[in-house]
N, C-alpha and C positions, 0 to 999 in steps of 0.2 A: 827610478832615479826622482828627485827633488825638483819641483818645479823653480825656472829661473825666473827671478824677475827682473823683466826685459827694461826697465828704464832704470834700474840701477846699473845692470850690466851697461847697457851704454855710456853709462855715463864715466866709469870704471876705464872702458874700453879708451875712450877721450881723453883720458889720463897717461892710459899706456901708449899710446899714439904719441903724446908728448914727450916719451921719456920715462914716466914716473914706473920705476924696476915694481914696487909694490903693487902699484894699480893692475901691473901686466902678470902679475904673481897671482892677484886674487883673480884677473878674469880666466886666468889659466884654471884654477882651481872650481870655478862655476862653469866650465864648460869642457873639460878633457874626459870626462865621463862618456859624454855622449859621442865624441869626438871618438875617443878609442872603438866605442861599440859598435860604433859604425865602422871603422877600418876592418876590427875583427870579424862582422857580417861581409864583409866584402871579399877580405883574403881569408878567412877561417885558420889563420896562422897568430896564435898569440905575439911570438917574437917581432915577425913581420907588421903586426897591429903596433907595437910598440914603435919601431922604427916609422910607419908613418905618423904617429903622432907625435913624433921629434921633429919629423919633416914640416908638418902641419905648422909647428908653431915656431920654428926657425922664421918661417915662411911668414908669418903672424908678427912676428918683432921685428924683420927688417920691412914689411910691406902696409903693418896697419896704417900707416899714418897715410896712405894712400886712398884708403876707404873715405869717400864723399860723408857718407850717413851711418853713423855707429849704432843706429837701430838695427841695420842689417846686418851685424857684426857674427850674428850663428851661423846666418846662411853664407856670409863669406868664409869662415872657417870650416864650413861643409865643401865649400868649394876647392880650397887650397887643400883637404882632404880627400875628395876624391880623385884630385888630378896626382897627388902623391901614391893613392892603393892602385893607379894605374899604372905608375914606373914600376911599381913592387909586387906587379902582377907576375906569375907563370908565363911565356910567350905564348904558349897555347890554351891561356885559359885566362886572356885579357879583357875587360870590358870593350866589347863592341864598337868598332869607330862611330858607328853611326849612332849610338845613344851619348856616346862621348861629344858628340856636334851636336846634340840639343842644348836647348837654355837648362841651366846647372838644374834650376830646382825639377826640371819634368824630367832629366836623363837621372837624378838622382831615384826619383819617385819611379819610374820604368824599371832600371836595375833591381831595385829591392822587392820590388811585384813580379816580376817574369824570372830574372835570375835567383834570389833566395827566396820568393814562394812566400812572402808578408804579406799581410792583408792590409788595407785603408788605413785602420785604426794603428796599426803597429807602424807602419810609415809614418804618418804624421804625429807619434810619440816619438819616433828617432830622429825625424827631422824638425822637430818642435815648432809643428803648425798643427790648426786644429785640421779637423777630417774633412770639413770641406774644402779646404785648400789643396788638401793633398788630393782628394779625389778628381780636381780641377786638372791639377800636375801631369797626373796618371793619365788624364782622358787623354790631355792634350799631345804628351808625349805618344802614346800609341796610335794617337791619329799620325803623326810625325814619322812615324816608321810603321806603316803596315805589312810590310814584308818579314820584319822582326821573325827568327826564329831561337826562342829562347831555351834555356834548361833549367825550366823550372824546378826549385826544390828549396824543401826546408834544411835548414842549416846541419849538419852534423854534430855539432858541438852545440852545448847549453852555455851562453855567453855569459861570463862571470867580469864584473866590473874591476877595472885596474886598483891595484892594493897600493895605499897611500904610500909606502916607501919606496914605490917602483915610480909611481907618479914623481914623488920628490925628486928622485934620480934623473928623469928626462929631463923636470925644468931644469935641474942644476946645468945639464947637457947644452941647453938651449941658451942659457947665459954664457954658459962657457967657450962656447960657439961664438956667440956675439961678441964675446971678451968686454962681458959689460959685468956690475960687482951683483951678486947674485941677490935673489930676497929674504932677509933672516929668519923671517915668519915660518915655521914647521908647515908642514903642509898639514897636518890635521889641525892645525889651528887656524888654517885659510879656508879648509872646509866649512870645518863648523860655523866659523862668521858668516859665508856665504849662504848657509842653512840656516843660519838663525835670523838675517837680515829677512828671506822669504817669508819664514813661519812667524816673524815679529809682527809682517805686514798683516797679515791673515788674520792674527791674533788680534790683532790693534782695530780692523773692521769689525770683527765679531761684535767683541767689547761695545765699542762705540753702537752700534746698531743695537745691543740688548738694552745698554743705559738709557738711549732716545727711547725706545719703547717704554722701559718704566717709568722716565719721568718727564718727558717732555709733556705739554698739554695737548688738548684735544685739537686746537687748530693747527700746531705745526703738522699734523698728520695730512693737512690737506695745502699745505704751501706749494705753490708752482714757483717756475723757475721763471727768470725775465730773459727773452734770448734775443740777442741783437744780432744781426749778420748783415753785414756791410760789404762792398768790393773795395779790396787793395788799391788804394792811389797809385795810377798810374801803371793798374794790373787787370783787367777784367774779369781775367780769366782763374784770379784766387779771390778767395771769401776769408775774411776774420770773422771769426764766431766770438763772442763773449756771452758766457752765462751768469747771471748775477740771482745769488740767492744766501739766504742764511744757512741752510743746510748743505752740505757735500754733494759734491753733484756725482750720483753711480755710474752714469755711461751717456755717451753721445751715439746717437745714429743719423748716417745722410745718406739717402738715396736718390738716385735719378730713374723718375719713373718707376720706378719701383727694386731697383739695381742699386746695392749697396755699393759705397767707394768709400777709400779711405778717408778719416779725419785725423789730423795730428794736433796734438796738446803742446801748446807753445808757451805755456805758462800758467797760472794760477788761473782757472776756469777760462782759459783762452786757447783757442784752435785755430787751425789752417786748415782751408778745405780748397782741392786743387780740383774740379771739374772736368771729364775727361769729355762728356757726351753734351750735345743740347739736349734739353727737354726739361721737366718741373724737378729743380732741386727741395727736397722736404728735409729740412732738419729738426730731430726728435731729442730734446735734453731729458732727461731721467733724473730726477733727486733719488735719496733713499728710501724716502715715502712712498715710492712708486706714484709719484706724482709727476705729469712731465708738461712740457710747451712745444707746441709745432708750428714751424715757421717755414715758408714755403717763397721758394721764387723760381723765376724763368732764367734759366741757360739758353743763350742766343749768340753769344758773340764767339762761342767756340767756332770750330772747323764745320760749315754747312755747306760745305761742297763733295759735292760726288766723287768716291773716286772713277776711273774712266780707262777704256781699252784706248792703247795707243798702236798696236799692230798684230797680227795673226801671222802663222805660217806651219806648215805639215812638212813635217819629216821623219825619213823610220818609220811611218806607220804611228808617230805622234805629233798629236795638235799642242801646238806652242802658244801661249796667250800671255801678251808682253801689258802688264798693270801697271798703271801707275795713281799716286796721291798727292800734292804737293803739299799737304798741310799736315795732319795728325800721322800719314802715315797707313800705308794699307795693313788689315788684319788677316792675315794669313791663316790664323787658327778658325776664321771662320767662313773661309772661300771653301765651296763645295759644288756638284753640280746634282742636278736631278735630271732624273729620266723616269716619268711616270711615276709611282710610288717608293723609287728607288734613290738612295741619294750615293752618288758615286765622288770617292775623294781623288785629289791630283795626286796622280805618280811621281810628281819630284815639283819640288819647289824650290825656287833659288829667290831669296827674299834681297838679296843683294839687287838682282837687276831687275826685280820685280815679273819673274817668269813663272807660269805655273803651267802644267804640261798635263792632259790628259790623252789614254790608248784611242787611238781612231777607232778602233775594234769594238771600244766600248763608251762611244763620247756620249756626252750628257744631251739632253737634250737643250737644256738651261744652265749657267752657273751663274749663283748667286755671288757679290762679291762685295766686300764693307772695307770701311776702313776703321781705324782705332777710335774715331768720333762717332762711331755707331752708322754712319751715312752710307744707304749701301745701292747698289743696281742689279739687275736681271740679264745676261749676256743670252740672247738664242744664238746658237752656233747651229752653221749649217756649210757644212766642207763637200766639196764639190770633186 
């Protein structure tokens, strides 16, 4: 499957959400193969996978306008896909309810690994994310469902892509169901155009890099960018970043105390950063000549209040801890108990109530609690 140009896809998704039929068709052409292959990997039935694909894009046509950030359109389509797969599965072979209760990316990664035997690399390719994120989603999901009893297996069939003519029929059925005019551009033209745009961008970058290596004079190879980092007016938790240079910017990386955080491009060489923790924020802008500039600033206005324990009680051999954090919220993925050299994870977590439960007969000596800003406390447990 060809690489998807996410910036271009988010642009056509925005047009599609506004009612542009041709943009919706182009978005469909760029995404339907991965959505179909995911449904096929879950259901292992081509007819059902096609029905799921139809359901997925009907829901997309109806509700795409509700998506606030079109950069998440691939993940959002995957959510509609997984819900449709759940409905179409046989009653005795449904995705376990505890997996469906997980955050979407975690539930998808856990299911593909535990019930379809996919590796982290295969999961990353299926979900259109990098392997690091796939590994994090899988690890976090498995921690949330420690008592899962999977039936791990490799698929019984080789998954073939959906043919253009079948894909065209499904798209036509979406427009017919939604009672709107169909797209007049044939599917083979749409898919060719989507592939052309992705390949064209790669080709341009390679050509520009080659020409610069031949024609630019020596000082150009040592040119560094000028970086300006400023807090946005009236919002000290969001920063604006501007990179000025005659050469194109290759990448911008932002980290807080060595941990990478997202950076969003808002215009030509302008970016937006939303720190989620206190610490030293380092911004590194790199040009295509491998020359870079780093600037740092201290983030101190984010949540700096530790989470706290509100109450505890013991019931039916279980120790219940009621926790709270009034600012950034509790980070339940990092809450765990310590007993000697062993790590003990909660047997139950209720994120809405802030409740964490441990077994009394395997009670940790200490419980480490963090909030989403990185503030943490260590609780020492004594049960009488």
